[in-house]
FIRODO-227614 format. One record per residue (C-alpha): residue number from 0; residue in three letters; x, y, z. Coordinates in Angstrom, 2 decimals. Layout:
<sites>
+-----+-----+---------+---------+---------+
!   k !   r !      c1 !      c2 !      c3 !
+-----+-----+---------+---------+---------+
! NUM ! Ala !       X !       Y !       Z !
...
+-----+-----+---------+---------+---------+
</sites>
This chain:
<sites>
+-----+-----+---------+---------+---------+
!   k !   r !      c1 !      c2 !      c3 !
+-----+-----+---------+---------+---------+
!   0 ! Met !    0.00 !    0.00 !    0.00 !
!   1 ! Arg !    2.86 !    2.37 !    0.85 !
!   2 ! Glu !    4.43 !    1.92 !   -2.59 !
!   3 ! Ser !    1.08 !    2.43 !   -4.29 !
!   4 ! Asp !    0.50 !    5.65 !   -2.31 !
!   5 ! Leu !    4.00 !    6.96 !   -3.04 !
!   6 ! Ser !    3.51 !    6.24 !   -6.73 !
!   7 ! Ala !    0.21 !    8.14 !   -6.68 !
!   8 ! Tyr !    1.83 !   11.12 !   -4.90 !
!   9 ! Ala !    4.50 !   11.23 !   -7.59 !
!  10 ! His !    1.71 !   11.96 !  -10.10 !
!  11 ! Gln !   -0.40 !   14.31 !   -7.97 !
!  12 ! Asp !    0.17 !   17.24 !  -10.33 !
!  13 ! Thr !   -1.21 !   15.40 !  -13.36 !
!  14 ! Pro !   -4.08 !   17.48 !  -14.77 !
!  15 ! Phe !   -7.48 !   15.86 !  -14.35 !
!  16 ! Glu !   -8.22 !   16.18 !  -18.08 !
!  17 ! Arg !   -5.04 !   14.22 !  -18.89 !
!  18 ! Leu !   -6.06 !   11.49 !  -16.47 !
!  19 ! Val !   -9.49 !   11.14 !  -18.07 !
!  20 ! Glu !   -7.93 !   11.15 !  -21.54 !
!  21 ! Thr !   -5.41 !    8.44 !  -20.59 !
!  22 ! Leu !   -7.84 !    6.19 !  -18.74 !
!  23 ! Asn !  -10.61 !    6.77 !  -21.29 !
!  24 ! Pro !  -13.40 !    5.46 !  -19.03 !
!  25 ! Glu !  -16.81 !    4.63 !  -20.44 !
!  26 ! Arg !  -18.62 !    7.97 !  -20.30 !
!  27 ! Ser !  -22.17 !    8.89 !  -19.48 !
!  28 ! Pro !  -23.19 !   12.55 !  -19.43 !
!  29 ! Ser !  -25.19 !   11.89 !  -16.25 !
!  30 ! Arg !  -22.24 !   10.57 !  -14.21 !
!  31 ! His !  -18.78 !   11.71 !  -13.21 !
!  32 ! Pro !  -16.17 !    9.88 !  -15.33 !
!  33 ! Leu !  -14.03 !    8.50 !  -12.47 !
!  34 ! Phe !  -16.05 !    8.32 !   -9.25 !
!  35 ! Gln !  -19.56 !    8.83 !   -7.96 !
!  36 ! Thr !  -18.94 !    9.35 !   -4.24 !
!  37 ! Met !  -16.81 !   12.09 !   -2.71 !
!  38 ! Leu !  -15.77 !   12.87 !    0.86 !
!  39 ! Ser !  -14.04 !   16.19 !    1.42 !
!  40 ! Leu !  -12.70 !   17.66 !    4.65 !
!  41 ! His !  -12.00 !   21.37 !    4.65 !
!  42 ! Asn !   -9.63 !   21.99 !    7.53 !
!  43 ! Leu !   -7.47 !   24.98 !    8.12 !
!  44 ! Leu !   -5.16 !   23.39 !   10.67 !
!  45 ! Gly !   -6.35 !   25.55 !   13.55 !
!  46 ! Arg !   -5.63 !   28.84 !   11.79 !
!  47 ! Gly !   -8.81 !   30.80 !   11.98 !
!  48 ! Thr !  -10.59 !   33.96 !   12.92 !
!  49 ! Gly !  -13.32 !   32.27 !   14.93 !
!  50 ! Asp !  -15.69 !   32.11 !   11.96 !
!  51 ! Gly !  -14.07 !   29.07 !   10.37 !
!  52 ! Leu !  -12.13 !   31.16 !    7.86 !
!  53 ! Pro !   -8.35 !   31.39 !    7.67 !
!  54 ! Asp !   -6.51 !   34.40 !    9.01 !
!  55 ! Trp !   -3.92 !   35.17 !    6.34 !
!  56 ! Pro !   -1.93 !   38.37 !    6.80 !
!  57 ! Gly !   -2.55 !   40.88 !    4.03 !
!  58 ! Met !   -5.62 !   39.07 !    2.72 !
!  59 ! Glu !   -9.30 !   39.45 !    3.36 !
!  60 ! Val !  -11.04 !   36.07 !    3.31 !
!  61 ! Ser !  -14.79 !   35.61 !    3.27 !
!  62 ! Gly !  -17.09 !   32.67 !    2.76 !
!  63 ! Gln !  -19.50 !   32.52 !   -0.15 !
!  64 ! Pro !  -22.52 !   30.25 !   -0.24 !
!  65 ! Leu !  -22.48 !   27.72 !   -3.02 !
!  66 ! Asp !  -25.76 !   27.80 !   -4.89 !
!  67 ! Ser !  -26.11 !   24.32 !   -6.28 !
!  68 ! Glu !  -29.32 !   23.30 !   -8.01 !
!  69 ! Met !  -28.13 !   19.74 !   -8.58 !
!  70 ! Ala !  -25.68 !   17.27 !   -7.07 !
!  71 ! Arg !  -22.38 !   16.95 !   -8.93 !
!  72 ! Phe !  -21.90 !   13.38 !   -7.68 !
!  73 ! Asp !  -24.18 !   10.57 !   -6.59 !
!  74 ! Leu !  -23.08 !   11.30 !   -3.01 !
!  75 ! Ala !  -20.84 !   14.12 !   -1.78 !
!  76 ! Leu !  -20.15 !   14.56 !    1.92 !
!  77 ! Asn !  -18.54 !   17.91 !    2.65 !
!  78 ! Leu !  -17.10 !   18.37 !    6.14 !
!  79 ! Gly !  -15.61 !   21.53 !    7.55 !
!  80 ! Glu !  -13.68 !   22.19 !   10.71 !
!  81 ! Gln !  -15.26 !   24.79 !   13.00 !
!  82 ! Phe !  -13.13 !   27.17 !   15.05 !
!  83 ! Ala !  -13.53 !   28.95 !   18.37 !
!  84 ! Ala !  -12.77 !   32.67 !   18.75 !
!  85 ! Asp !   -9.22 !   31.83 !   19.88 !
!  86 ! Gly !   -8.59 !   29.94 !   16.61 !
!  87 ! Ser !   -8.72 !   26.48 !   18.16 !
!  88 ! Ala !  -10.74 !   23.73 !   16.49 !
!  89 ! Ser !  -14.12 !   23.32 !   18.18 !
!  90 ! Gly !  -15.89 !   20.74 !   16.03 !
!  91 ! Ile !  -16.94 !   19.57 !   12.59 !
!  92 ! Asp !  -19.90 !   20.68 !   10.51 !
!  93 ! Gly !  -21.04 !   19.01 !    7.35 !
!  94 ! Ala !  -23.51 !   18.65 !    4.52 !
!  95 ! Leu !  -24.47 !   15.76 !    2.30 !
!  96 ! Glu !  -25.31 !   16.37 !   -1.35 !
!  97 ! Phe !  -27.08 !   13.50 !   -3.09 !
!  98 ! Ser !  -28.57 !   12.74 !   -6.45 !
!  99 ! Ala !  -32.35 !   12.81 !   -6.13 !
! 100 ! Asp !  -32.48 !   10.40 !   -9.08 !
! 101 ! Leu !  -30.80 !    7.73 !   -6.93 !
! 102 ! Phe !  -31.62 !    8.57 !   -3.30 !
! 103 ! Asp !  -34.60 !    9.95 !   -1.46 !
! 104 ! Arg !  -34.14 !   12.31 !    1.50 !
! 105 ! Glu !  -34.83 !    9.55 !    4.05 !
! 106 ! Thr !  -32.11 !    7.30 !    2.61 !
! 107 ! Ala !  -29.60 !   10.17 !    2.50 !
! 108 ! Glu !  -30.35 !   11.00 !    6.14 !
! 109 ! Leu !  -29.95 !    7.31 !    7.07 !
! 110 ! Leu !  -26.52 !    7.21 !    5.38 !
! 111 ! Thr !  -25.53 !   10.33 !    7.31 !
! 112 ! Arg !  -26.63 !    8.83 !   10.64 !
! 113 ! Arg !  -24.61 !    5.69 !    9.87 !
! 114 ! Phe !  -21.50 !    7.73 !    9.07 !
! 115 ! Val !  -21.88 !    9.70 !   12.32 !
! 116 ! Arg !  -22.28 !    6.40 !   14.21 !
! 117 ! Val !  -18.97 !    5.16 !   12.78 !
! 118 ! Leu !  -17.19 !    8.41 !   13.66 !
! 119 ! Glu !  -18.55 !    8.36 !   17.21 !
! 120 ! Ala !  -17.39 !    4.74 !   17.67 !
! 121 ! Val !  -13.88 !    5.56 !   16.42 !
! 122 ! Val !  -13.63 !    8.64 !   18.65 !
! 123 ! Ala !  -14.83 !    6.63 !   21.66 !
! 124 ! Asp !  -12.29 !    3.87 !   21.00 !
! 125 ! Pro !   -9.51 !    4.68 !   18.48 !
! 126 ! Gln !   -8.36 !    1.02 !   18.60 !
! 127 ! Val !  -11.72 !   -0.32 !   17.36 !
! 128 ! Arg !  -11.69 !   -2.18 !   14.05 !
! 129 ! Val !  -13.88 !   -0.36 !   11.55 !
! 130 ! Gly !  -15.33 !   -3.68 !   10.39 !
! 131 ! Gly !  -16.52 !   -4.34 !   13.93 !
! 132 ! Ile !  -18.61 !   -1.19 !   14.17 !
! 133 ! Gly !  -22.34 !   -1.75 !   13.85 !
! 134 ! Val !  -23.84 !    0.70 !   11.40 !
! 135 ! Leu !  -27.43 !   -0.55 !   11.31 !
! 136 ! Glu !  -30.06 !    1.16 !   13.41 !
! 137 ! Glu !  -32.07 !   -0.57 !   16.13 !
! 138 ! Gly !  -34.20 !   -3.33 !   14.59 !
! 139 ! Glu !  -32.80 !   -2.75 !   11.09 !
! 140 ! Arg !  -30.68 !   -5.89 !   11.04 !
! 141 ! Glu !  -33.71 !   -8.08 !   11.79 !
! 142 ! Arg !  -35.72 !   -6.36 !    9.02 !
! 143 ! Val !  -32.91 !   -6.87 !    6.53 !
! 144 ! Leu !  -32.42 !  -10.54 !    7.41 !
! 145 ! Glu !  -36.14 !  -11.30 !    7.37 !
+-----+-----+---------+---------+---------+
</sites>
């Protein structure tokens, strides 16, 4: 895995368009050419002004809402680190974008609750094996098996 990761890092500056051209995946205009699920964490490594924005000398930084009428991926979970007034990290906030063609709101909310359950289990016990974490809600396992 280490060698695979190092090889990937060696090509991290490859333009996305070149990657798509080289791999030449089967294309559908309704789907992203390489992946359908994205997880992004926007962290500023504790450098902040208390509003979650970086404090860069000589620059004025402000947040702008992203007006998105449609999901860019089947699922996109965007997480952002929140900061206290002293610049220290105080928590995580997030939003899930989902394709309404594939998921209804209830299913998207269920996926979010499952993800939060996994995170809470890992925070409670960092030595826990991810495969050992139960993600199903109360009674859900019985319904699935029946």
